[in-house]
C-alpha positions, 0 to 999 in steps of 0.5 A, spaced: 880 700 708 884 696 713 881 696 720 886 696 726 885 690 730 891 691 735 889 696 740 895 695 745 899 701 741 893 706 741 890 705 748 893 708 754 892 708 761 888 714 761 883 711 757 882 705 762 874 704 764 872 710 759 869 710 753 873 712 747 871 714 740 875 711 735 877 713 727 873 709 722 879 705 721 880 704 728 887 706 728 887 713 732 883 715 739 879 721 737 876 723 744 874 719 750 870 720 756 867 717 762 860 718 760 858 716 753 852 721 752 857 726 754 862 724 749 857 723 743 855 730 745 862 733 745 863 730 738 857 734 735 855 733 728 860 728 726 859 723 732 856 718 727 862 717 724 866 714 729 867 707 732 865 707 740 868 702 745 869 702 752 876 700 754 877 695 760 882 695 765 889 693 763 891 689 770 885 684 769 884 678 765 877 677 762 873 671 760 867 672 756 862 666 756 855 665 753 850 662 758 843 659 756 837 658 761 832 653 759 825 654 762 
């Protein structure tokens, strides 16, 4: 199965700052909600068949880093 790695075509403005459930190949948005638990409950018994992610704002740049603190 080919997995989608480019989400620019499937995430719309309405998905910003919300949790989305993606199909297994991550090519299609199944459903979305501001609350992850409510989204999973709404998807019912098939809820474990989806990939979940939170969509970040489109107008913000993000830089992820890892910091270690030694005591």
